N, C-alpha and C positions, 0 to 999 in steps of 0.2 A: 542523506546529506542535504543540508539546508542551502537555499539559493545563495550564490555568491561566495560560498566557502571553498577555498582551494582544496583539491584532493592530494593525496600523497603522490610523489613522483613515481612514474612507471606503472600506474594502474592500468588494467586492461579489462575490457568487458566484451563478451561474445553474444552475438544476436543471430538471427536467422540469415546466415549467408554473409555476414560481415562482422568485423570486430573493431573496437575503438580503443586506442591507447592515448593516455594523457601524460604529458611530461611537464610538470609545473616548474621544472628547472629552466626550460626554454619557453614555456607558455604555449607550446604547440600540441594540439590534439590531432591525431591521425585516425581517419575513418577508412578502413580497407575492405573493399568488396572481396570476399574470400571464398569463392566457389570456382577455382580455376578449371576444374574438370568439366564444368558446365559454362565456361566462358564468363564466369562471375555473374550469372543470371540473377536478376533482382526479383525475388518472390513478392507476392502480394503482402505477406506478413512483414517482409523487410521494408516495404514502402512505409507502412505505418510506424514501424520501429525507428526508421531513419528520421521521421518527423519528430518523434519523441527525443531522439538523441540530439538533434540540432537544437531543440528547445533546452535540453539539459546543459549542453556545452555553452550555449549562449548565456546561461545563468551561472556558470562556474567561474568564480573569480580567478582561478588559477589558469584559465585558458585565455590566450590572447589571439590566437589564430587557429584555423582548422584547415587541414589538408585532406582531400578525398582522393583515394587512389584505388587501383585494382591489383589483386595478387596474380602471380603467374606471368608468363611471357606473351600471351596471345591477345589479351583484352583488358581494357578498363572494365567494360561490360558490354556484351553483345546484345543486351536487351532484357526484356521482362520474361516472366514465366507464363507462356501463352496458355497452358491448361488452367492456370490460376484465374485468368480473365473469364474463362468460360463458366467458372463456378460462382462468379459474382453477378449481381443484378445490374441492369442498366442504370439504375439510380446510383448504386455504389460506384460504378465505373465513371459516372459523370463528374465525380469529385476527385479523381486521381491527381489532378494538378495541385491540390492543396498539400498533400504530403511531400511531393517532390519539391514544391516551392518553399519548404522549410529552410533550405539552405539560403535562399534569398531573404527570408524573414529573419534569419539569425542575425543578431546585432554584431557578431564578430566577423572579420574578413574570412572568406572561405575560398580556398585555392583548389582547383581541380587539377590533378596530375594524370595526364592522359597518355595512354599508349595502346597500340594495337586497335582492335575493333572497339568503336565507341558508337554503338547503335541504339536506336529506340530510346528507351528510358535512360540509357547511359548518357546519350547526348543531352536529353532533357534535364538530367541531374546536373550535368556539366554547365548547361546554359543558366541554371539557377545559381551557380557559384559566381563569385565576384571576378575571379581571374582564372584563366585556363592556360596551363603550360603543357605543351604536347611534345612527344617524341616524334622523330621523323617517320616512324612506322605507323603513326596514328591514322586511322581511316574513320571518318565520321559520317553518320547518315541517319535519316529517319525513314526506314523502309516500310512503314506500316501500310502504305498505299498498295504494296504488292500482295498484301493479305486481304485487300478489300476494306481497309480500315484507315483511319488518320491518326496522327500523333495525338495522344490524349492526356499527356502529363505536362502541358505547357509548351510543347514543341512548336506548334504553329505560331503562337504569339511571341514567344521569346526569340525565336530565330528571326522572324520578320523584324522585330525591334532592333536586333543586333546587326543584321546584315542588309536589311531592306526588303521590301515586298517582292521585287523581281527575283532576287537571288533565293529567297525563301520558297517561292513558287517553283523555281527550277529544281531545288533540292527535294521538296516534299512531293510535288505532283509527279515527278519522275522516279522518286524513291532512289535517287542516285547517291553514290558514295563521293565524299569530299576528302581528298588527300590533305595531309597536314600543310603542305605549302600553299595550297589554294585557300585553306581555312585561315592561314595567317594573312594572306592578301585581302581576304574579306573582313579581317578584324575579328574573326570568330575566336581565335586564340591569340594570347598576348605574346607568346614566344614559342619557337620550335627549336629543339635541341636534339643531339644524338641520344639514343636510348640509354647508353651507358652513363650519360650525364644528367638524366632526368631527375633522379633522386636528389643529387647534389644541388642542381639548380633550383628545384622546388623548395628544398630546405633553405637555401640562401634567401629566397623571396619570403618564405615564412618567417625566418629570423628577422629580416628587415622590417616586416610588418609588426612582429611581436615587440620590436624595440620602440615603436611609435606610441604616441599617447592614445590609450584605449578609448577615452571619451571622444576624442577628435575623430578617430576611425569610425566609431559607432555613429556619430552624428553625420559624418561625411557620407557614409553608406546610406543612411536614412534619407538625407537630403537628395542624393543622386537618384535613389529609387523612387521616392515620392514625387519629385519634380520632373521626372523624365517625360511624362505625357502632358504635363501642365503647360499652359502658355508661359512665355518667357517672363512676363511681369510677375506671375505667381511664383515661379521658381526663384526669381531674384528676391522676392519678399521673404520666402522661406529661407533662402541662404542667409539673408541679412539677420533674420531672427536667430538662426543657429549660430552665426558668428558672434552676435551679442551675448548669447548664452554661454559660449565657451570662454568669453573674456573673463568670466568670474571664476574659472576653475583653477585649482591648484596646479594642474598639469600645464596650463598655459603660462602661469607664473614661473614654473620650473623650466619650461622651454625657453622663455625669455632670459632667465638667469643663466641657464647653461650656455646659451648663445653668447651672452656678454662675457662669461667667464671662460669661454672656449673649452668646454668640457662636454662629455656626453650627458644628456639629460637622464634623470631617473624618474620615470613616470609612475604614478601610483593608481591612476584611474579615478582620481577625485578632482 
């Protein structure tokens, strides 16, 4: 499949412990961690495959937004495959953040749909997503310290960036669990809903994103990610350049026309 070519509706692909479904009718692609008998553990192979999948979905013109969830009733994912770590060299393990960070690098909006246990690499994957929607039963944590280890797939850095250094230390150094309500108070998750409403609410958000201008979403995500650590004047300069760039797009012209004509816009991503 060539880059940017929409796939047929309803396609499904299976990988090591997860599967991907694409619906070009809605523009939503769903990545489901699917090893419920093992709390949706993420194998070492799955980490590399996820990186490839996010790259592929980012290049698929039929995909507007990506949702990441976990199968079963107990967990988004309780973490990684510990025996798999022991089979890798220290050099290989030092680069784990790169594959989990693929969700952040993906140009499309990525929404994490969380429920139950969301530990270790599960929380790190969720942190790399753009938005996190959680069920009330969600429990988040980075428990690596209890094994004599630290989070190694971006957890120490992304958690501190999202909730502040003090809260990140409290969570990581103690290896403690964070309930959904506390995670919402911290700004770690965008919304908390009853479990029986999680699918519906996440789909609503995904459809809302899918209806927006693809180029504007891509540029907004890029500006936010790139300028987050930059001085204010650098971020403002980057924002201004991006604003000027979008001025010349067909989507912006369509958005203005649709607003003036009081009709829903029809964005094409050009």
